[in-house]
All heavy atoms as TSV, in Angstrom:
chain	resi	resn	atom	element	x	y	z
A	1	MET	N	N	53.623	117.395	5.265
A	1	MET	CA	C	54.958	116.878	5.502
A	1	MET	C	C	55.038	115.370	5.286
A	1	MET	O	O	56.073	114.870	4.898
A	1	MET	CB	C	55.395	117.194	6.938
A	1	MET	CG	C	55.687	118.639	7.221
A	1	MET	SD	S	57.109	119.189	6.294
A	1	MET	CE	C	56.898	120.922	6.403
A	2	ASN	N	N	53.959	114.675	5.537
A	2	ASN	CA	C	53.979	113.222	5.383
A	2	ASN	C	C	54.116	112.796	3.931
A	2	ASN	O	O	54.524	111.676	3.653
A	2	ASN	CB	C	52.708	112.608	5.975
A	2	ASN	CG	C	52.657	112.740	7.476
A	2	ASN	OD1	O	53.680	112.867	8.126
A	2	ASN	ND2	N	51.462	112.735	8.024
A	3	GLN	N	N	53.786	113.685	2.995
A	3	GLN	CA	C	53.846	113.327	1.582
A	3	GLN	C	C	55.189	113.664	0.941
A	3	GLN	O	O	55.411	113.330	-0.215
A	3	GLN	CB	C	52.725	114.035	0.837
A	3	GLN	CG	C	51.361	113.588	1.296
A	3	GLN	CD	C	50.254	114.374	0.627
A	3	GLN	OE1	O	50.489	115.417	0.033
A	3	GLN	NE2	N	49.039	113.882	0.730
A	4	LEU	N	N	56.085	114.294	1.689
A	4	LEU	CA	C	57.386	114.634	1.140
A	4	LEU	C	C	58.242	113.388	0.961
A	4	LEU	O	O	58.155	112.440	1.740
A	4	LEU	CB	C	58.120	115.610	2.065
A	4	LEU	CG	C	57.523	117.002	2.192
A	4	LEU	CD1	C	58.267	117.803	3.247
A	4	LEU	CD2	C	57.556	117.726	0.859
A	5	ILE	N	N	59.071	113.405	-0.055
A	5	ILE	CA	C	60.019	112.320	-0.283
A	5	ILE	C	C	61.381	112.815	0.204
A	5	ILE	O	O	61.974	113.720	-0.384
A	5	ILE	CB	C	60.065	111.931	-1.767
A	5	ILE	CG1	C	58.694	111.442	-2.217
A	5	ILE	CG2	C	61.136	110.875	-2.014
A	5	ILE	CD1	C	58.566	111.221	-3.701
A	6	TRP	N	N	61.852	112.229	1.302
A	6	TRP	CA	C	63.099	112.662	1.928
A	6	TRP	C	C	64.278	111.903	1.340
A	6	TRP	O	O	64.231	110.697	1.149
A	6	TRP	CB	C	63.029	112.434	3.439
A	6	TRP	CG	C	62.047	113.334	4.095
A	6	TRP	CD1	C	60.740	113.063	4.363
A	6	TRP	CD2	C	62.284	114.664	4.548
A	6	TRP	NE1	N	60.141	114.138	4.948
A	6	TRP	CE2	C	61.069	115.141	5.085
A	6	TRP	CE3	C	63.381	115.506	4.561
A	6	TRP	CZ2	C	60.942	116.416	5.617
A	6	TRP	CZ3	C	63.256	116.769	5.092
A	6	TRP	CH2	C	62.055	117.216	5.605
A	7	GLN	N	N	65.356	112.651	1.060
A	7	GLN	CA	C	66.590	112.064	0.536
A	7	GLN	C	C	67.653	112.186	1.603
A	7	GLN	O	O	67.903	113.276	2.129
A	7	GLN	CB	C	67.036	112.799	-0.728
A	7	GLN	CG	C	68.326	112.278	-1.295
A	7	GLN	CD	C	68.750	113.038	-2.536
A	7	GLN	OE1	O	67.946	113.650	-3.223
A	7	GLN	NE2	N	70.036	113.006	-2.815
A	8	LYS	N	N	68.294	111.079	1.938
A	8	LYS	CA	C	69.333	111.063	2.967
A	8	LYS	C	C	70.677	111.445	2.358
A	8	LYS	O	O	70.992	111.066	1.232
A	8	LYS	CB	C	69.414	109.671	3.588
A	8	LYS	CG	C	70.213	109.616	4.869
A	8	LYS	CD	C	70.139	108.241	5.499
A	8	LYS	CE	C	68.768	108.053	6.084
A	8	LYS	NZ	N	68.670	106.876	6.945
A	9	SER	N	N	71.472	112.167	3.108
A	9	SER	CA	C	72.794	112.561	2.659
A	9	SER	C	C	73.659	111.342	2.381
A	9	SER	O	O	73.579	110.337	3.086
A	9	SER	CB	C	73.470	113.419	3.740
A	9	SER	OG	O	74.837	113.554	3.484
A	10	SER	N	N	74.510	111.429	1.379
A	10	SER	CA	C	75.415	110.322	1.068
A	10	SER	C	C	76.480	110.158	2.146
A	10	SER	O	O	77.134	109.128	2.216
A	10	SER	CB	C	76.089	110.557	-0.289
A	10	SER	OG	O	76.878	111.722	-0.249
A	11	TYR	N	N	76.647	111.156	3.015
A	11	TYR	CA	C	77.611	111.069	4.109
A	11	TYR	C	C	77.015	110.414	5.344
A	11	TYR	O	O	77.661	110.297	6.363
A	11	TYR	CB	C	78.130	112.458	4.486
A	11	TYR	CG	C	79.046	113.037	3.445
A	11	TYR	CD1	C	78.592	114.004	2.566
A	11	TYR	CD2	C	80.353	112.608	3.334
A	11	TYR	CE1	C	79.419	114.543	1.604
A	11	TYR	CE2	C	81.195	113.127	2.372
A	11	TYR	CZ	C	80.722	114.096	1.513
A	11	TYR	OH	O	81.541	114.607	0.564
A	12	SER	N	N	75.786	109.995	5.276
A	12	SER	CA	C	75.109	109.398	6.420
A	12	SER	C	C	75.738	108.066	6.774
A	12	SER	O	O	76.165	107.317	5.912
A	12	SER	CB	C	73.628	109.194	6.117
A	12	SER	OG	O	73.025	110.428	5.824
A	13	GLY	N	N	75.732	107.783	8.059
A	13	GLY	CA	C	76.290	106.521	8.531
A	13	GLY	C	C	75.268	105.728	9.310
A	13	GLY	O	O	74.074	106.027	9.302
A	14	ASP	N	N	75.734	104.719	9.992
A	14	ASP	CA	C	74.863	103.852	10.772
A	14	ASP	C	C	74.521	104.435	12.135
A	14	ASP	O	O	73.792	103.818	12.900
A	14	ASP	CB	C	75.531	102.490	10.970
A	14	ASP	CG	C	75.723	101.762	9.652
A	14	ASP	OD1	O	74.952	102.031	8.711
A	14	ASP	OD2	O	76.646	100.941	9.573
A	15	GLN	N	N	75.039	105.604	12.471
A	15	GLN	CA	C	74.869	106.166	13.804
A	15	GLN	C	C	73.705	107.142	13.884
A	15	GLN	O	O	73.565	107.861	14.852
A	15	GLN	CB	C	76.160	106.848	14.234
A	15	GLN	CG	C	77.326	105.877	14.270
A	15	GLN	CD	C	78.657	106.582	14.356
A	15	GLN	OE1	O	78.747	107.780	14.125
A	15	GLN	NE2	N	79.693	105.847	14.690
A	16	ALA	N	N	72.857	107.197	12.899
A	16	ALA	CA	C	71.649	108.039	12.871
A	16	ALA	C	C	71.954	109.524	12.895
A	16	ALA	O	O	71.122	110.325	13.262
A	16	ALA	CB	C	70.704	107.656	14.006
A	17	ASN	N	N	73.168	109.924	12.536
A	17	ASN	CA	C	73.491	111.345	12.466
A	17	ASN	C	C	73.446	111.787	11.010
A	17	ASN	O	O	74.425	112.173	10.422
A	17	ASN	CB	C	74.860	111.630	13.095
A	17	ASN	CG	C	75.959	110.774	12.520
A	17	ASN	OD1	O	75.702	109.851	11.768
A	17	ASN	ND2	N	77.181	111.056	12.870
A	18	CYS	N	N	72.261	111.717	10.453
A	18	CYS	CA	C	72.069	111.954	9.028
A	18	CYS	C	C	71.300	113.246	8.784
A	18	CYS	O	O	70.441	113.627	9.569
A	18	CYS	CB	C	71.272	110.809	8.419
A	18	CYS	SG	S	71.941	109.196	8.780
A	19	VAL	N	N	71.603	113.867	7.685
A	19	VAL	CA	C	70.848	115.019	7.232
A	19	VAL	C	C	69.981	114.563	6.074
A	19	VAL	O	O	70.429	113.845	5.183
A	19	VAL	CB	C	71.792	116.152	6.779
A	19	VAL	CG1	C	71.011	117.308	6.202
A	19	VAL	CG2	C	72.666	116.611	7.930
A	20	GLU	N	N	68.709	114.979	6.096
A	20	GLU	CA	C	67.783	114.624	5.036
A	20	GLU	C	C	67.201	115.899	4.439
A	20	GLU	O	O	67.074	116.917	5.124
A	20	GLU	CB	C	66.656	113.755	5.582
A	20	GLU	CG	C	67.147	112.436	6.146
A	20	GLU	CD	C	66.032	111.625	6.770
A	20	GLU	OE1	O	65.093	112.203	7.335
A	20	GLU	OE2	O	66.114	110.391	6.670
A	21	ILE	N	N	66.867	115.837	3.152
A	21	ILE	CA	C	66.333	117.002	2.462
A	21	ILE	C	C	65.156	116.573	1.582
A	21	ILE	O	O	65.140	115.460	1.058
A	21	ILE	CB	C	67.437	117.696	1.622
A	21	ILE	CG1	C	66.988	119.048	1.122
A	21	ILE	CG2	C	67.927	116.795	0.515
A	21	ILE	CD1	C	68.119	119.919	0.613
A	22	ALA	N	N	64.170	117.435	1.493
A	22	ALA	CA	C	63.008	117.218	0.631
A	22	ALA	C	C	62.602	118.575	0.069
A	22	ALA	O	O	62.994	119.618	0.592
A	22	ALA	CB	C	61.856	116.590	1.413
A	23	SER	N	N	61.814	118.565	-0.993
A	23	SER	CA	C	61.419	119.852	-1.559
A	23	SER	C	C	60.027	119.777	-2.177
A	23	SER	O	O	59.530	118.708	-2.522
A	23	SER	CB	C	62.424	120.317	-2.610
A	23	SER	OG	O	62.420	119.451	-3.714
A	24	THR	N	N	59.446	120.956	-2.290
A	24	THR	CA	C	58.217	121.155	-3.036
A	24	THR	C	C	58.554	122.182	-4.112
A	24	THR	O	O	59.701	122.612	-4.230
A	24	THR	CB	C	57.084	121.690	-2.127
A	24	THR	OG1	O	57.465	122.980	-1.635
A	24	THR	CG2	C	56.810	120.752	-0.975
A	25	SER	N	N	57.585	122.608	-4.862
A	25	SER	CA	C	57.859	123.607	-5.897
A	25	SER	C	C	58.246	124.959	-5.288
A	25	SER	O	O	58.887	125.771	-5.946
A	25	SER	CB	C	56.650	123.766	-6.812
A	25	SER	OG	O	55.528	124.179	-6.064
A	26	GLU	N	N	57.891	125.194	-4.032
A	26	GLU	CA	C	58.148	126.486	-3.402
A	26	GLU	C	C	59.260	126.472	-2.365
A	26	GLU	O	O	59.990	127.447	-2.226
A	26	GLU	CB	C	56.871	127.010	-2.756
A	26	GLU	CG	C	55.771	127.277	-3.752
A	26	GLU	CD	C	54.484	127.718	-3.074
A	26	GLU	OE1	O	54.512	128.057	-1.884
A	26	GLU	OE2	O	53.446	127.725	-3.761
A	27	LEU	N	N	59.384	125.393	-1.604
A	27	LEU	CA	C	60.318	125.379	-0.481
A	27	LEU	C	C	61.193	124.133	-0.471
A	27	LEU	O	O	60.850	123.103	-1.034
A	27	LEU	CB	C	59.556	125.455	0.849
A	27	LEU	CG	C	58.816	126.749	1.130
A	27	LEU	CD1	C	57.977	126.609	2.394
A	27	LEU	CD2	C	59.778	127.914	1.258
A	28	VAL	N	N	62.318	124.259	0.246
A	28	VAL	CA	C	63.217	123.140	0.513
A	28	VAL	C	C	63.179	122.903	2.012
A	28	VAL	O	O	63.221	123.852	2.803
A	28	VAL	CB	C	64.658	123.470	0.053
A	28	VAL	CG1	C	65.604	122.351	0.408
A	28	VAL	CG2	C	64.690	123.758	-1.438
A	29	TYR	N	N	63.107	121.632	2.419
A	29	TYR	CA	C	63.028	121.267	3.827
A	29	TYR	C	C	64.248	120.449	4.211
A	29	TYR	O	O	64.654	119.563	3.456
A	29	TYR	CB	C	61.767	120.444	4.095
A	29	TYR	CG	C	60.502	121.161	3.713
A	29	TYR	CD1	C	59.941	121.008	2.453
A	29	TYR	CD2	C	59.881	122.021	4.604
A	29	TYR	CE1	C	58.782	121.675	2.089
A	29	TYR	CE2	C	58.714	122.696	4.247
A	29	TYR	CZ	C	58.179	122.511	2.993
A	29	TYR	OH	O	57.044	123.172	2.641
A	30	ILE	N	N	64.817	120.739	5.382
A	30	ILE	CA	C	66.004	120.041	5.865
A	30	ILE	C	C	65.719	119.578	7.288
A	30	ILE	O	O	65.166	120.322	8.095
A	30	ILE	CB	C	67.231	120.973	5.841
A	30	ILE	CG1	C	67.454	121.513	4.426
A	30	ILE	CG2	C	68.474	120.242	6.354
A	30	ILE	CD1	C	68.410	122.674	4.353
A	31	ARG	N	N	66.136	118.336	7.596
A	31	ARG	CA	C	65.950	117.816	8.953
A	31	ARG	C	C	67.074	116.840	9.286
A	31	ARG	O	O	67.796	116.375	8.401
A	31	ARG	CB	C	64.605	117.111	9.085
A	31	ARG	CG	C	64.531	115.796	8.340
A	31	ARG	CD	C	63.182	115.144	8.491
A	31	ARG	NE	N	63.157	113.838	7.827
A	31	ARG	CZ	C	62.090	113.096	7.696
A	31	ARG	NH1	N	60.926	113.515	8.170
A	31	ARG	NH2	N	62.145	111.930	7.098
A	32	GLU	N	N	67.195	116.538	10.555
A	32	GLU	CA	C	68.085	115.475	11.020
A	32	GLU	C	C	67.254	114.209	11.136
A	32	GLU	O	O	66.128	114.242	11.632
A	32	GLU	CB	C	68.670	115.815	12.390
A	32	GLU	CG	C	69.622	116.969	12.376
A	32	GLU	CD	C	70.244	117.166	13.736
A	32	GLU	OE1	O	70.645	116.179	14.376
A	32	GLU	OE2	O	70.320	118.318	14.159
A	33	SER	N	N	67.792	113.091	10.714
A	33	SER	CA	C	67.001	111.860	10.744
A	33	SER	C	C	66.677	111.415	12.162
A	33	SER	O	O	65.660	110.772	12.391
A	33	SER	CB	C	67.718	110.738	9.998
A	33	SER	OG	O	68.958	110.470	10.600
A	34	ASP	N	N	67.533	111.759	13.136
A	34	ASP	CA	C	67.256	111.343	14.510
A	34	ASP	C	C	66.307	112.298	15.232
A	34	ASP	O	O	65.929	112.058	16.373
A	34	ASP	CB	C	68.542	111.147	15.303
A	34	ASP	CG	C	69.379	112.405	15.413
A	34	ASP	OD1	O	69.137	113.357	14.655
A	34	ASP	OD2	O	70.287	112.440	16.260
A	35	ASP	N	N	65.901	113.392	14.599
A	35	ASP	CA	C	64.908	114.316	15.150
A	35	ASP	C	C	64.039	114.820	14.003
A	35	ASP	O	O	64.127	115.970	13.593
A	35	ASP	CB	C	65.580	115.483	15.872
A	35	ASP	CG	C	64.581	116.443	16.494
A	35	ASP	OD1	O	63.377	116.096	16.581
A	35	ASP	OD2	O	64.979	117.544	16.881
A	36	ALA	N	N	63.201	113.950	13.504
A	36	ALA	CA	C	62.403	114.266	12.326
A	36	ALA	C	C	61.305	115.289	12.594
A	36	ALA	O	O	60.648	115.748	11.669
A	36	ALA	CB	C	61.792	112.993	11.758
A	37	THR	N	N	61.105	115.684	13.853
A	37	THR	CA	C	60.068	116.668	14.165
A	37	THR	C	C	60.549	118.094	13.986
A	37	THR	O	O	59.742	119.007	13.861
A	37	THR	CB	C	59.561	116.485	15.602
A	37	THR	OG1	O	60.652	116.666	16.504
A	37	THR	CG2	C	58.959	115.103	15.798
A	38	THR	N	N	61.853	118.303	13.977
A	38	THR	CA	C	62.408	119.644	13.781
A	38	THR	C	C	62.839	119.784	12.331
A	38	THR	O	O	63.736	119.088	11.872
A	38	THR	CB	C	63.614	119.883	14.712
A	38	THR	OG1	O	63.198	119.670	16.055
A	38	THR	CG2	C	64.158	121.283	14.545
A	39	ILE	N	N	62.180	120.692	11.620
A	39	ILE	CA	C	62.417	120.839	10.185
A	39	ILE	C	C	62.689	122.302	9.859
A	39	ILE	O	O	61.951	123.191	10.284
A	39	ILE	CB	C	61.194	120.346	9.383
A	39	ILE	CG1	C	60.960	118.854	9.666
A	39	ILE	CG2	C	61.384	120.588	7.896
A	39	ILE	CD1	C	59.671	118.328	9.094
A	40	LEU	N	N	63.751	122.538	9.125
A	40	LEU	CA	C	64.097	123.867	8.633
A	40	LEU	C	C	63.506	124.007	7.241
A	40	LEU	O	O	63.700	123.137	6.387
A	40	LEU	CB	C	65.616	124.030	8.576
A	40	LEU	CG	C	66.156	125.274	7.900
A	40	LEU	CD1	C	65.838	126.498	8.756
A	40	LEU	CD2	C	67.635	125.147	7.657
A	41	ALA	N	N	62.790	125.083	6.998
A	41	ALA	CA	C	62.219	125.351	5.678
A	41	ALA	C	C	62.833	126.627	5.133
A	41	ALA	O	O	62.977	127.612	5.847
A	41	ALA	CB	C	60.706	125.499	5.772
A	42	THR	N	N	63.213	126.611	3.869
A	42	THR	CA	C	63.809	127.773	3.232
A	42	THR	C	C	63.490	127.742	1.736
A	42	THR	O	O	62.970	126.760	1.226
A	42	THR	CB	C	65.333	127.815	3.477
A	42	THR	OG1	O	65.852	129.077	3.030
A	42	THR	CG2	C	66.061	126.686	2.784
A	43	THR	N	N	63.837	128.810	1.059
A	43	THR	CA	C	63.651	128.850	-0.389
A	43	THR	C	C	64.888	128.281	-1.072
A	43	THR	O	O	65.969	128.208	-0.481
A	43	THR	CB	C	63.425	130.279	-0.892
A	43	THR	OG1	O	64.613	131.042	-0.644
A	43	THR	CG2	C	62.227	130.927	-0.209
A	44	ARG	N	N	64.735	127.907	-2.321
A	44	ARG	CA	C	65.886	127.405	-3.081
A	44	ARG	C	C	66.971	128.484	-3.210
A	44	ARG	O	O	68.159	128.194	-3.128
A	44	ARG	CB	C	65.438	126.944	-4.464
A	44	ARG	CG	C	64.561	125.724	-4.422
A	44	ARG	CD	C	64.042	125.365	-5.820
A	44	ARG	NE	N	63.050	124.326	-5.745
A	44	ARG	CZ	C	63.310	123.025	-5.800
A	44	ARG	NH1	N	64.541	122.624	-5.943
A	44	ARG	NH2	N	62.340	122.146	-5.714
A	45	THR	N	N	66.559	129.732	-3.404
A	45	THR	CA	C	67.516	130.829	-3.552
A	45	THR	C	C	68.336	131.017	-2.286
A	45	THR	O	O	69.559	131.165	-2.334
A	45	THR	CB	C	66.771	132.134	-3.895
A	45	THR	OG1	O	66.044	131.938	-5.110
A	45	THR	CG2	C	67.734	133.294	-4.065
A	46	LYS	N	N	67.673	131.013	-1.138
A	46	LYS	CA	C	68.393	131.182	0.131
A	46	LYS	C	C	69.296	129.992	0.430
A	46	LYS	O	O	70.407	130.162	0.929
A	46	LYS	CB	C	67.403	131.401	1.270
A	46	LYS	CG	C	66.727	132.752	1.193
A	46	LYS	CD	C	65.718	132.921	2.299
A	46	LYS	CE	C	65.012	134.260	2.181
A	46	LYS	NZ	N	63.994	134.426	3.241
A	47	LEU	N	N	68.841	128.786	0.129
A	47	LEU	CA	C	69.676	127.613	0.347
A	47	LEU	C	C	70.900	127.656	-0.548
A	47	LEU	O	O	72.013	127.363	-0.113
A	47	LEU	CB	C	68.884	126.325	0.107
A	47	LEU	CG	C	69.664	125.026	0.295
A	47	LEU	CD1	C	70.223	124.918	1.713
A	47	LEU	CD2	C	68.787	123.835	-0.039
A	48	HIS	N	N	70.724	128.049	-1.793
A	48	HIS	CA	C	71.853	128.160	-2.721
A	48	HIS	C	C	72.869	129.182	-2.215
A	48	HIS	O	O	74.079	128.931	-2.254
A	48	HIS	CB	C	71.349	128.538	-4.118
A	48	HIS	CG	C	72.428	128.572	-5.145
A	48	HIS	ND1	N	73.069	127.449	-5.589
A	48	HIS	CD2	C	72.982	129.602	-5.816
A	48	HIS	CE1	C	73.985	127.784	-6.474
A	48	HIS	NE2	N	73.944	129.094	-6.638
A	49	ALA	N	N	72.405	130.317	-1.702
A	49	ALA	CA	C	73.308	131.335	-1.151
A	49	ALA	C	C	74.059	130.786	0.055
A	49	ALA	O	O	75.265	131.039	0.220
A	49	ALA	CB	C	72.524	132.588	-0.771
A	50	TRP	N	N	73.384	130.028	0.916
A	50	TRP	CA	C	74.026	129.460	2.099
A	50	TRP	C	C	75.095	128.444	1.692
A	50	TRP	O	O	76.191	128.437	2.246
A	50	TRP	CB	C	72.983	128.802	3.003
A	50	TRP	CG	C	73.558	128.410	4.322
A	50	TRP	CD1	C	73.627	129.165	5.441
A	50	TRP	CD2	C	74.180	127.164	4.646
A	50	TRP	NE1	N	74.250	128.462	6.441
A	50	TRP	CE2	C	74.590	127.232	5.977
A	50	TRP	CE3	C	74.418	125.993	3.921
A	50	TRP	CZ2	C	75.242	126.175	6.609
A	50	TRP	CZ3	C	75.064	124.945	4.553
A	50	TRP	CH2	C	75.468	125.049	5.881
A	51	ILE	N	N	74.790	127.601	0.707
A	51	ILE	CA	C	75.758	126.606	0.237
A	51	ILE	C	C	76.985	127.296	-0.351
A	51	ILE	O	O	78.122	126.898	-0.090
A	51	ILE	CB	C	75.111	125.641	-0.778
A	51	ILE	CG1	C	74.100	124.746	-0.051
A	51	ILE	CG2	C	76.159	124.806	-1.500
A	51	ILE	CD1	C	73.231	123.920	-0.976
A	52	ARG	N	N	76.769	128.353	-1.139
A	52	ARG	CA	C	77.908	129.109	-1.696
A	52	ARG	C	C	78.775	129.663	-0.583
A	52	ARG	O	O	80.009	129.605	-0.638
A	52	ARG	CB	C	77.413	130.254	-2.573
A	52	ARG	CG	C	77.170	129.880	-4.002
A	52	ARG	CD	C	77.036	131.131	-4.869
A	52	ARG	NE	N	76.280	132.173	-4.193
A	52	ARG	CZ	C	75.110	132.644	-4.578
A	52	ARG	NH1	N	74.553	132.191	-5.671
A	52	ARG	NH2	N	74.503	133.589	-3.910
A	53	ALA	N	N	78.159	130.232	0.457
A	53	ALA	CA	C	78.912	130.798	1.583
A	53	ALA	C	C	79.669	129.706	2.331
A	53	ALA	O	O	80.832	129.899	2.716
A	53	ALA	CB	C	77.970	131.542	2.525
A	54	ALA	N	N	79.049	128.560	2.520
A	54	ALA	CA	C	79.717	127.459	3.216
A	54	ALA	C	C	80.910	126.958	2.410
A	54	ALA	O	O	81.981	126.712	2.971
A	54	ALA	CB	C	78.730	126.322	3.466
A	55	LYS	N	N	80.754	126.838	1.106
A	55	LYS	CA	C	81.867	126.411	0.254
A	55	LYS	C	C	83.004	127.426	0.270
A	55	LYS	O	O	84.169	127.062	0.124
A	55	LYS	CB	C	81.386	126.197	-1.178
A	55	LYS	CG	C	80.589	124.925	-1.366
A	55	LYS	CD	C	80.169	124.763	-2.820
A	55	LYS	CE	C	79.432	123.470	-3.056
A	55	LYS	NZ	N	79.047	123.301	-4.473
A	56	ALA	N	N	82.672	128.687	0.459
A	56	ALA	CA	C	83.686	129.744	0.507
A	56	ALA	C	C	84.368	129.826	1.871
A	56	ALA	O	O	85.279	130.634	2.057
A	56	ALA	CB	C	83.053	131.090	0.162
A	57	GLY	N	N	83.916	129.028	2.833
A	57	GLY	CA	C	84.564	128.987	4.139
A	57	GLY	C	C	84.035	129.983	5.152
A	57	GLY	O	O	84.634	130.164	6.215
A	58	GLU	N	N	82.928	130.629	4.852
A	58	GLU	CA	C	82.409	131.663	5.750
A	58	GLU	C	C	81.950	131.137	7.108
A	58	GLU	O	O	81.806	131.911	8.051
A	58	GLU	CB	C	81.270	132.419	5.073
A	58	GLU	CG	C	81.736	133.262	3.900
A	58	GLU	CD	C	80.620	134.122	3.341
A	58	GLU	OE1	O	79.729	134.527	4.084
A	58	GLU	OE2	O	80.656	134.371	2.127
A	59	PHE	N	N	81.728	129.829	7.228
A	59	PHE	CA	C	81.248	129.271	8.487
A	59	PHE	C	C	82.269	128.343	9.147
A	59	PHE	O	O	81.962	127.675	10.120
A	59	PHE	CB	C	79.941	128.520	8.259
A	59	PHE	CG	C	78.888	129.340	7.562
A	59	PHE	CD1	C	78.401	128.955	6.330
A	59	PHE	CD2	C	78.396	130.498	8.127
A	59	PHE	CE1	C	77.438	129.708	5.671
A	59	PHE	CE2	C	77.448	131.272	7.481
A	59	PHE	CZ	C	76.956	130.869	6.253
A	60	ASP	N	N	83.479	128.314	8.624
A	60	ASP	CA	C	84.488	127.407	9.139
A	60	ASP	C	C	84.788	127.629	10.625
A	60	ASP	O	O	85.132	126.687	11.344
A	60	ASP	CB	C	85.789	127.515	8.342
A	60	ASP	CG	C	85.669	126.909	6.956
A	60	ASP	OD1	O	84.623	126.294	6.647
A	60	ASP	OD2	O	86.638	127.050	6.174
A	61	HIS	N	N	84.661	128.842	11.096
A	61	HIS	CA	C	84.987	129.122	12.508
A	61	HIS	C	C	84.026	128.418	13.470
A	61	HIS	O	O	84.332	128.256	14.643
A	61	HIS	CB	C	84.994	130.638	12.769
A	61	HIS	CG	C	83.677	131.304	12.588
A	61	HIS	ND1	N	83.152	131.584	11.333
A	61	HIS	CD2	C	82.754	131.731	13.481
A	61	HIS	CE1	C	81.977	132.163	11.489
A	61	HIS	NE2	N	81.708	132.259	12.779
A	62	PHE	N	N	82.885	127.955	12.996
A	62	PHE	CA	C	81.956	127.222	13.843
A	62	PHE	C	C	82.414	125.782	14.091
A	62	PHE	O	O	81.927	125.127	14.999
A	62	PHE	CB	C	80.542	127.191	13.236
A	62	PHE	CG	C	79.842	128.507	13.308
A	62	PHE	CD1	C	79.644	129.267	12.170
A	62	PHE	CD2	C	79.384	129.005	14.527
A	62	PHE	CE1	C	78.979	130.481	12.231
A	62	PHE	CE2	C	78.733	130.230	14.598
A	62	PHE	CZ	C	78.539	130.964	13.446
A	63	THR	N	N	83.302	125.277	13.278
A	63	THR	CA	C	83.710	123.874	13.381
A	63	THR	C	C	85.124	123.698	13.938
A	63	THR	O	O	85.628	122.588	13.969
A	63	THR	CB	C	83.641	123.190	12.006
A	63	THR	OG1	O	84.513	123.862	11.102
A	63	THR	CG2	C	82.217	123.210	11.471
A	64	THR	N	N	85.723	124.769	14.370
A	64	THR	CA	C	87.081	124.642	14.919
A	64	THR	C	C	87.093	124.825	16.413
A	64	THR	O	O	86.192	125.308	17.016
A	64	THR	CB	C	88.031	125.667	14.279
A	64	THR	OG1	O	87.512	126.983	14.495
A	64	THR	CG2	C	88.203	125.384	12.816
C-alpha cells in the first residue's frame, strides 16, 4: 500500500473530506484522506458497474 500513487478527487476541499483513488494492474483502491487506514479494494469491472449505477440515480435515496 505504501507504494501506491494516490490521486485526490478534484472535488476535494480544504476540510480534509477528500476521496482518493489508486490502482494496480489487478485492483482499484479507494479511501478517505482523513482516514487513510480504511481502504476499499475492488476490481475495475465492479467499480465501473457501480459508477454506471450511481450515474443512473440508483443510490440517490441515500443522499436525501
